[in-house]
N, C-alpha and C positions, 0 to 999 in steps of 0.2 A: 267285461269291465269297462265302465265309461272313462273318458279321458279326464285328466285333472288340470285345473288351472285357476289361478285367482282371478276374480272378476270384480271389477269396479265399474260402475256404469255412470257415465256422465250423460245425463239425459239431455233433453231439449235441444232444438236447433235454432240458433240466433239469426234473426233477420238480417239480410244484407241488402245492398242497394238495388234499385229498380232500373228502369230505363228512362231516358229523358229527351229533351228536344228544345227548339226555339230559335227564333230569328228576331232581331231588333224588337224586343218586347216592350209593350207599353206598361206603365206602372198600374198594377191592379187597383181598381177603385174600390173603396169601401173595405179593404182588407185590414186586419189588425196589424199595427206596426210590429216589426220584428226587432230582434236584439241589434244594437248598434255594434258594428265591427269595423276594423280598419278598411275593409273593402266595401262596406255597406254602411256609410255614415248616417244615412237617413232611415235605416232600418226597414226598407221596403222589400227586402229579399232579392234586390238586383244589385250586382256589382257596379259601383259607381264608375269605374274605369272602362269596363268592357261592355256594360249594358246587358250582361248575361246573368242568369240565376246564380246566386252565390254557391260556390262549391262545385260548379260544373264548368266544362270547357266552353270555348267560344265557338262561333259559327254554327250554332244549333238553330235550325229553322223553326223559330218559336211559334209562328202562326200555324204552320203545319202540325207542329207538336200538339198545340192546344186543340186543334180540330180533331186530330187522331185520338188524343187522350179522351176527349169528350165522346167520340163515336164508339171507340173500342173498349174503353175501360170505365169511364165515369158514369155514363148513363146505363149501359147494360148490366154492369156488375157492381161497381163501387157504391152507387146510390142505393140500389135496392137491398144489398146484402152487407155493406160495410159501414154505412153512415151512422148507425146507432152507436158504434164505438169510436168512430174517427171523424165525427162531424166538424171538429175544429182543426183538422189537419188536411189530409189528402182527399177527404170527401166533404170539405167545407161547402156550404150552399153557395158561396162565392166561388165560381169555378176557376177564376183567375188565381185566387189564393190556393185552391186545391191543387191546381196544376203546378204552381211554383213549389209547393211543399213536396209534391210528387217528384219534381226534378231535383230538389235538394237531397232527397233520399237516394237518388239514382247513382251519383258518383260516376258520371259518364266518362270522366277522365281516368278512371281506374275500375272499369266495369267488370263485375265478376261473372257475367253471363246470365241468360234468362233463367236457368235452373236455380241459380242462387239469388235471384232478384227478390226484393222485399215482398212483393205480392205473392209470388210463387212459393216462397219459403213459408209464408203464413199458411198457405193451403196445405203444405206438407204436414202441418200440425193439426189438420182438420179444423182450422180456425174458422168457425161459422160457415162451414161448407154447405152449399145449397144443393149440391147434387147428391146422388145416392151413394157415392163412395168417395173416399179421399182422392183416389187416383183421378176420378172424373173431374174434381175441382182443380187439382194440380194441372191436368191437361188443358182444361178450359182457360185457366188464368194464363198459363204459359202461351197458349195460342193467341190470346189478346195482346199480351206484352210483345210477342213476336210481330204481330200486325203493326203495332205502334212503331217498333224499331224499323220495320220495312218502309214505312212512310217516311221516316227520317232519312233512311239510306237513299230512297228514291229522290230525295231533295238535297243530296250531297253530304250528309253527315253520318258517320259511323262512330259509335263509342270506342274509346281506347281501351283495349283489354287490359286487365290487371296482369302484372308481371311479378314473378317471384325470384328472389336471388338463389343462386347455387342449386338450381332445380335438377332433379334426376330425370331420366326418361320414364315413359309410362309402361306399366306392366298390367296385363289383364288380371283382374282378381280371380277369374275362373281358372287361372294357372296355379292357384294355391294348392300346396301338397298337404295331405292329411298327416298329422303328427300324433304320436302317442306320448303323453306326458307322464312322468313317473310320479306315483303317489308317495309323498314323504312318509317316513316311518311313524310320525305322530298321528296318522290317520289309518282307519280301517273301514272298508266300504263293503256293502252287500246290497245287491239288487234283488228284486222279487223273483226273477227268473232262476236264481240259484238257491232259493229258499225252499223249505219243506212246508207245504200247506196242509193243515189239519182242520177240516171244516170250512176252509176258505176256498173260493173259486178264482182262478186266474182269468183276467180279461185282457184284451189287446186293442182297445179302442180309445186310448188316451187322447183327448181332444187337443192338448197343447202341443203334441208332436215331439216333445223332448225325449220321452221314454214311453213306448207304447204299452208296456205291460204293467199291470197293477192288480191288486187284490182288494176286495171289499168285505168288511166284516158283515156277516149275515144279520138280518133283522132280529133284534132282541130287545127286551126291556133292560133298562140300566140296572146293573148289579151293584149292590151296596158293599159287598165284601170281596176281597181278593179270592180268586180260585185257588184250588190246591196247588202248592208250589211245585210238587213233583210231576203231577199229571193234571193239567188244567181241565176242568169240567166243561169249559166253553171252547169254541173254535180258537185256534192259535196258529201262529206262523213261527217257524224256527229259522232264523237268519244265521248263516255261516260266515264268520269273519276270520281273517288271518291277521292277527295282531303282530306287528313288527317289533314292538318294544314294550316293556312293562310300564305301568304307571296308573294314575287315576284318570278315568275316562268320562267325558261328557257324552250324552246321547242325543242325536238329532234324527228326525224322520221326515221324509218328504210325503206330504199328505194332501188330501183334498177332503174338506169337511163342509157339508152344505148348510148345517144348522147346529144350534147349541144342543140339539137332541141327538147329534151324530158326530161327536168330536171327542170321545173318551176311549182310552185303551188301557190295558194292563201291560206292564213291561217287567221282564225278569232277565237279569244279565247272565245268569248261569243256571244250569239244571239244578233243581233243588233249592234255589234261592227264593226269597220272598218276592212277590210281585209288587210293583209300585204303580199306583194310580196315575195315569198320564192324561191331562186335560189339554187338548190342543186348541189353538185359535180357530175360529170359524173362517174358512177361506172363501166360501161361496161355491156354487156348483161347477164353475168353469175354471177355477184357479188352483194350481198346485203351489204349495209353499213349504219351505223348510221350517220345521218347528222344533225348538229345543224341549227336551223332557225335563220338567220341574217336579220336585217332590210335591205330593198331595196326600191329604188324609183319605182314609178308605171311603168315606161318604161325602167328601168335599165336592162342591160344584165349581170351584175355582182353584187354580194351583197356588202354591206358595211362591215366593221369590227365590227359593233355594234350588239351584240346579240339581237334578238327579245325577249322581256319579257312582261309579263302582271301580273297584281296584282290580287290575290284572297283574298277577305276580310274575308271569314270565311270558316271553314271546311264544307264538304258536296259534293254532286254530282254537276258536271259542265259538259258542253259540249264544245268541240272544233271542229270547222269545217275546213275541207281542201277542197278547190274547185279547179276545173280544170283551168289551165292556158295554159299548153301545153299537147298534147296527148302523151300517151306512158309511163307516169310516173307510176311505180309500187310502192305500199306502203302496208305494212302489220302490222306495229306497231307504236305507238306514246307514248312518255314518256314526262311528264313535271316534273321538279325538281327545287328545290331552290338552288341546288348545281351548281356552275359555271363549274366545271369539271365533266365529266360523261363518263362512259364506257358502252355503250348500250348493249354489248354482254351479260351483266349480266341478261338480260331479254330473252335470246334466248336459254337457255340450261336447260336440266333436270339434276338435281344434284343427286349424290349418295354418301353414306358414306361407306368407306372401314374400317373396325374395325380390328386392329391388336393387340393382347395381348402383354403386356410388361413383361419382366423378370426383376423385381426389388427386390433385397433381402429385406425381411421384409414387403413387400407390396403385398396384394392380390387384384386381380381384376383390376389392372391398365391397361390401353390401350391407344394406339395412334390412332386417327381417321383422315383419309384423306377424305375431301369432294372433289369429282372429277366430271368431266363430260367427255363424249366422244368428243374429240377435232377434231381429224382427222380420217376419216373412210376409206381413200384410202388404197387399198390393198398394203401391204408391207411398209406402212408408218403410221400405226395406232398410235395414241397418246391420252393421257388423259390430259385435263386441270385440274389444281389443284387450287381450291379456297382457301383452308386453311388446316392447320394441327392443331389439338388440342389434349390436354392431358386430359383423364378422369381417375382420380385417387382419392382415398379417402384422400390422403395427398399430399401436394405440392411436386413436383419433380424438381430436378436440371437436366436440359436437355442441353447437349452441343454437337454440331457437328452432325447433323442428316443426314444420307445418305439413301435415298430410294433405295431399291434393287429390281430390276425386274428380276424374275427367279433366284434370288440369286446373281445378278451382279449389280454393281454400274456404272452408266454412268456419267462422269464428267460434262456433260451438265445439270445434275440435281442438280447443286451445290447451289441452292438458300439457302438451310437450313444448309449448312455446317458451316456457321458462327454463328449459333445460340449458345447463352450461356445465358440461362434464367431460371427462375422458372415458372412452369406452372402446372395447375391441382389443386386439393384440393377441399374443400367444396364450395369455392367461384366460381360460374360458370363463372363469368366475367374474371377469370384468366385462362381459359382453352385454348384460342387460342394462338398459338405460333407466336411471332413476331420476325422478324430478324432485325428490326430497319430500314428496307428498303423494298425491294420487298418481298412480303409475299406469292407469288404464283409462279407456274412454269408450264412447260409442260413436261410430262414424256412420253418417248417412250415406249408404252405398249399397248397391245390388251386386252380390257376389257373381252373378251370372253374366252381367253385361258391362259393368263399370271398370274403369282403369284406375290404378293407384300410382302416384309418384310422390316425391317429397321435395320440400324446399328447406333450406337451412340459412340461418343468419351467418353461420360459419361452420365449415366442415373441412378440416385440415389435419395434417400430421401433428400430433401432440408434441409440444416443445418440452 
């Protein structure tokens, strides 16, 4: 049986600052005037008091920075591959203006590191990648930014690293321990490996890697009427489910359907009951999706908007049969639930707990626990899905503004928990999970095998 957990995905990774430079800069000629600010009254992008780019620290060797920016970034990468979208900013044809814009995005007085820099972060999204893979572009851009920073350092300047309040120590994500999560009573789950196949053949080469086993309905012309309810005349699968509570149940299946000519099934909730025509969405040849079963007329080509439901009178084992209506439909899981809304991915992941000790004055043994799964395995774009955060502490703690740090750095796209202001932990186990009052999960850009995790807090203290 697969592990259970709610999944909410916070997608995309927000760009952060790059790297910067500069010494006694000259005013860029021909550049578009910038916004007037208290530090830059003539709007030329230069702090009137320090002579440095607005938003950056002083003592940057500007001439060195401009030359290195031109040689390492502007000419070999930015102009040929980025100018189409960014011609008015950091790839402006006026290189002085482009350089200043680049510096303004750098935040060198609060630098998040090369890996989180603006240009490298763009590459992590495969943003106009010019190489054969995302990782190749990430590595190439990171190497160029690093060369630029080395030129600055050789001339006496190093960016000031970003610092975070109330930070914990680092824990290797590889230390995460597998956990088995309990399936709530309002769900019943069945995988294809525990089903009885009649006329179907089991396969074990699922390309998405979540669940290797599946079955495919044999090739056949579309049938207009339901098969015999007691003994289907067409191939069928009998799924065995253990229902924990009586009630009215919705039905969901995890499917792969390549075309509109291979997306229909018959479904019967109990032996001897009538079959319902189920028309699934087309997922494409490489994508598995959870699809809810809706009522459909016997000869319909589109489903109705009324969900297919059936009643279970008592707890205990039941069988649900899925029969062939069109060939080529792949299926590997089935879930029935009394919940009208459902996220089926909760049944397709193996979960792990990452335990990070907390530093709370006067409290021994407190820790924050992140329950995660490997979300994206593509090289250069690895990420973790986050089911929940919880506090394990002998006393309740006031927790405010949580920032997950991957290798000591915070990515603003991981901001789900920054709005937290709550009390969690203590002897009552039901108070352990941290709730934001809204979305309580996220996706973190991290590699389970090599990266480190820590946390920073606006406040972490004994609750008053």
